[in-house]
C-alpha positions as CSV (number, residue, x, y, z in Angstrom):
1,M,98.7,118.8,104.3
2,G,100.9,115.8,104.7
3,C,99.8,111.7,105.1
4,A,99.2,111.6,108.9
5,A,96.1,110.6,110.4
6,A,93.8,112.9,112.3
7,I,93.9,113.9,115.8
8,P,91.8,111.6,118.0
9,M,88.4,113.3,118.9
10,K,85.0,112.7,120.9
11,I,83.1,109.9,118.9
12,T,79.9,111.0,119.9
13,I,78.1,113.8,121.8
14,S,74.9,115.0,123.6
15,P,73.9,118.5,124.3
16,N,70.6,117.8,125.7
17,L,69.5,121.5,125.2
18,N,67.3,122.8,128.2
19,R,63.9,124.1,126.8
20,T,62.8,128.0,127.5
21,S,58.6,127.5,126.0
22,I,59.8,130.2,123.6
23,S,58.4,128.3,120.2
24,P,61.2,129.9,117.9
25,V,64.0,129.7,120.7
26,D,62.7,126.0,121.3
27,N,62.3,125.2,117.8
28,L,66.4,126.0,117.2
29,Y,67.7,124.0,120.1
30,S,65.6,121.1,118.5
31,L,67.0,121.6,115.6
32,V,70.2,121.8,116.7
33,E,70.2,118.4,118.6
34,E,68.4,116.8,115.4
35,V,71.7,118.4,113.7
36,I,74.2,116.6,115.7
37,Q,72.5,113.3,116.5
38,G,73.0,113.2,112.4
39,V,76.4,114.2,113.0
40,N,77.1,111.6,116.3
41,K,75.5,108.8,113.6
42,I,78.1,109.8,110.8
43,N,81.3,109.9,112.6
44,A,80.4,107.3,115.3
45,G,80.2,104.9,111.4
46,L,83.0,106.9,110.2
47,S,85.3,105.6,113.5
48,V,84.4,102.3,113.7
49,A,84.9,101.5,109.9
50,I,88.4,103.3,109.9
51,D,89.9,101.9,113.4
52,K,88.9,98.2,112.4
53,F,91.4,99.1,108.8
54,E,93.6,100.3,111.1
55,T,93.8,98.1,113.7
56,V,94.3,94.7,110.5
57,T,97.2,96.7,109.0
58,G,99.1,98.2,112.2
59,L,98.3,101.9,112.0
60,H,98.2,102.4,116.0
61,N,101.5,102.8,117.0
62,P,103.3,104.7,115.8
63,K,100.0,106.5,114.2
64,R,100.2,105.9,110.2
65,G,97.9,107.3,107.5
66,L,95.1,104.6,105.5
67,A,97.5,104.8,102.7
68,C,100.3,103.1,104.4
69,G,97.7,100.2,105.6
70,V,96.5,100.1,101.9
71,L,100.5,99.4,100.7
72,A,100.8,96.8,103.5
73,L,97.7,95.2,102.8
74,L,98.4,95.0,99.3
75,G,101.9,94.0,99.8
76,C,100.8,91.1,101.5
77,I,98.3,90.2,99.0
78,A,101.3,90.5,96.2
79,A,103.4,88.4,98.8
80,Y,100.5,85.6,98.7
81,L,100.2,85.3,95.1
82,D,104.0,85.3,94.3
83,G,104.2,88.9,92.9
84,N,101.7,87.5,90.7
85,L,98.3,90.4,90.7
86,L,96.8,88.4,88.0
87,K,95.9,85.9,89.8
88,V,93.1,87.6,91.1
89,N,92.9,89.6,88.1
90,F,93.8,92.8,90.0
91,H,93.2,96.1,88.3
92,I,93.8,99.7,89.0
93,L,90.3,101.6,89.5
94,D,89.7,105.4,88.7
95,C,87.0,105.5,91.3
96,T,87.2,103.9,95.2
97,P,87.8,101.6,96.6
98,G,90.7,102.2,94.3
99,I,91.6,98.8,93.6
100,S,89.5,95.4,92.1
101,M,90.1,92.2,92.5
102,D,88.3,88.2,93.1
103,F,89.3,88.5,96.8
104,S,87.8,85.0,97.0
105,K,91.1,83.3,95.5
106,L,93.2,85.2,98.5
107,S,93.2,84.2,102.2
108,E,90.4,84.3,104.3
109,N,92.5,86.7,106.7
110,L,93.3,88.6,103.3
111,S,90.1,88.7,101.8
112,N,88.6,89.6,105.0
113,D,91.2,92.8,105.4
114,F,90.2,93.9,101.9
115,M,86.4,94.2,102.8
116,L,87.8,96.5,105.5
117,W,89.2,98.5,103.1
118,V,86.0,98.6,100.8
119,M,83.9,99.4,103.7
120,V,86.1,102.1,104.8
121,T,85.8,104.1,101.4
122,K,82.2,104.2,101.1
123,E,81.7,105.1,104.9
124,I,84.1,108.3,103.8
125,E,82.4,108.9,100.9
126,S,78.4,108.0,102.9
127,A,79.8,110.6,105.4
128,V,80.6,113.5,102.5
129,E,76.5,112.7,101.4
130,D,74.8,113.3,104.4
131,Y,77.2,115.9,105.9
132,E,76.0,117.9,102.7
133,C,72.7,117.4,104.2
134,L,73.7,118.2,107.5
135,A,75.0,121.0,106.1
136,V,71.5,122.6,104.7
137,K,69.9,122.3,108.3
138,F,73.2,124.0,109.9
139,K,72.8,126.7,107.4
140,S,69.4,127.1,108.9
141,I,70.2,127.2,112.2
142,I,72.6,130.0,111.6
143,E,70.6,132.1,109.2
144,S,67.5,131.4,112.0
145,Y,69.4,132.9,115.0
146,Q,69.1,136.3,114.0
147,D,65.9,135.9,113.5
148,V,65.4,134.2,117.2
149,A,67.3,136.8,118.5
150,L,64.9,139.6,117.4
151,S,61.8,137.6,118.1
152,L,63.0,137.7,121.6
153,Q,63.6,141.3,122.1
154,T,60.0,141.6,120.7
155,E,58.8,139.5,122.9
156,R,60.4,140.8,125.9
157,S,57.7,143.2,127.1
158,N,55.3,139.9,127.2
159,Y,57.2,138.7,130.2
160,E,57.4,139.6,133.5
161,S,61.1,140.7,134.7
162,Q,61.8,137.7,137.1
163,E,60.2,135.2,133.8
164,F,62.4,136.7,131.7
165,L,65.7,136.1,133.6
166,K,64.8,132.5,133.8
167,L,65.0,132.6,131.2
168,K,68.2,134.0,129.9
169,G,69.2,131.8,132.3
170,I,68.4,128.9,130.4
171,A,69.6,130.1,127.5
172,K,73.0,131.3,129.6
173,E,73.1,127.0,130.7
174,N,72.7,126.2,127.0
175,K,75.6,128.6,125.6
176,I,78.4,126.1,126.6
177,K,76.5,123.3,125.1
178,L,76.3,125.0,122.1
179,K,79.6,126.2,121.5
180,E,80.6,122.7,122.0
181,S,78.1,121.4,119.3
182,A,79.3,124.1,116.7
183,E,83.3,122.6,117.3
184,F,82.0,119.3,117.4
185,Y,80.2,120.0,114.0
186,G,83.4,121.9,112.9
187,E,86.0,118.9,114.0
188,V,84.5,116.2,112.5
189,L,83.6,118.2,109.0
190,G,87.5,118.1,108.7
191,K,88.4,114.9,109.9
192,I,86.0,114.2,106.5
193,K,88.1,116.4,104.7
194,N,91.3,115.0,105.6
195,Y,90.4,111.5,104.9
196,M,88.9,112.6,101.6
197,S,92.2,114.3,100.8
198,E,93.6,110.8,101.8
199,L,91.0,108.8,99.3
200,E,92.3,111.2,96.8
201,G,96.1,110.8,97.6
202,I,95.6,106.7,97.0
203,Q,93.4,107.2,94.0
204,H,96.2,109.3,92.5
205,G,99.0,107.5,94.0
206,L,97.7,103.8,92.4
207,Q,97.3,105.3,89.1
208,T,101.2,105.1,88.5
209,Q,103.3,102.4,87.3
210,E,106.1,103.9,89.9
211,L,103.7,102.7,92.8
212,T,102.7,99.3,91.5
213,L,106.5,98.3,91.5
214,E,107.2,100.0,94.9
215,I,104.0,97.4,96.3
216,L,106.1,94.3,94.6
217,R,108.8,95.5,96.3
218,I,106.8,95.6,99.3
219,G,105.1,91.8,98.3
220,Q,109.0,90.5,97.6
221,H,110.2,92.0,101.1
222,A,107.0,90.4,103.1
223,K,107.7,86.9,101.1
224,N,111.5,86.6,102.0
225,R,110.3,87.2,105.6
226,E,107.6,84.6,105.4
227,I,104.9,87.8,106.5
228,D,101.5,87.3,105.5
229,N,100.0,89.7,108.0
230,P,100.0,93.6,107.5
231,V,100.1,94.1,110.8
232,I,103.3,92.2,111.0
233,L,104.8,94.0,108.0
234,M,104.0,97.6,109.2
235,E,106.2,96.2,112.2
236,K,109.0,95.3,110.4
237,I,109.2,97.8,107.1
238,G,106.4,100.6,108.4
239,D,109.1,103.3,107.5
240,Y,109.8,102.1,104.1
241,I,106.1,101.8,103.9
242,E,105.4,105.2,105.1
243,D,108.2,106.9,103.0
244,V,106.7,105.5,100.0
245,S,103.4,106.8,100.8
246,N,104.5,110.1,101.2
247,R,106.4,109.7,97.9
248,Y,103.4,108.7,95.5
249,M,99.6,108.8,97.4
250,C,100.1,112.3,99.2
251,F,97.4,114.6,97.8
252,T,95.3,117.8,98.7
253,I,92.1,118.7,98.3
254,N,92.0,122.2,97.6
């Protein structure tokens, strides 16, 4: 995959499935709603954190990947420190958020922007963990679907035909919502995978000495232009930053 950010999607959906009064069916519907509410919570938290970081690093227009925001931020930090990252005890980590520093020695804006990046990495990792828990329930939904279908066929003789037709109508009404729920589940899963891939790419790139030199070059560009804001830096040299990102910070999870 490339380093482009994911296509915008819904933040939350509300299935609100109608009930049938048949316990196996209604239990299944309840489980679906529970899973989707969990997906809603994951996606909302992730979307807010990502949007905040994209906003403070100028990734919205044109749309660019998280790696570009990290580079713009680190470039501004390098400029603020006159290229001497040791002033803040700068270290590359082999885990997220990929870098550590004494951000209390930065300007308030740069310190806040760095903390937003830390928040993004935590949200992505939390999303993975939470989704793994929901995946167990989602698997249970799939496995129980056949059992529910068989149960309906078995109990069909216990219902008057008119009542059974009514229940079939409810199921038909829910079908569209169930389809939307399944699609939303898959979309959010794909979104999380994409962000995890971006994190892997950023981690991988930060380990290279070449990228450190590029960060210092970006910082020099910022210093020469007296830029201390990642958004403005992205406006001025965004294409160059994106080229650096593509060369050093793209990584695919197999």
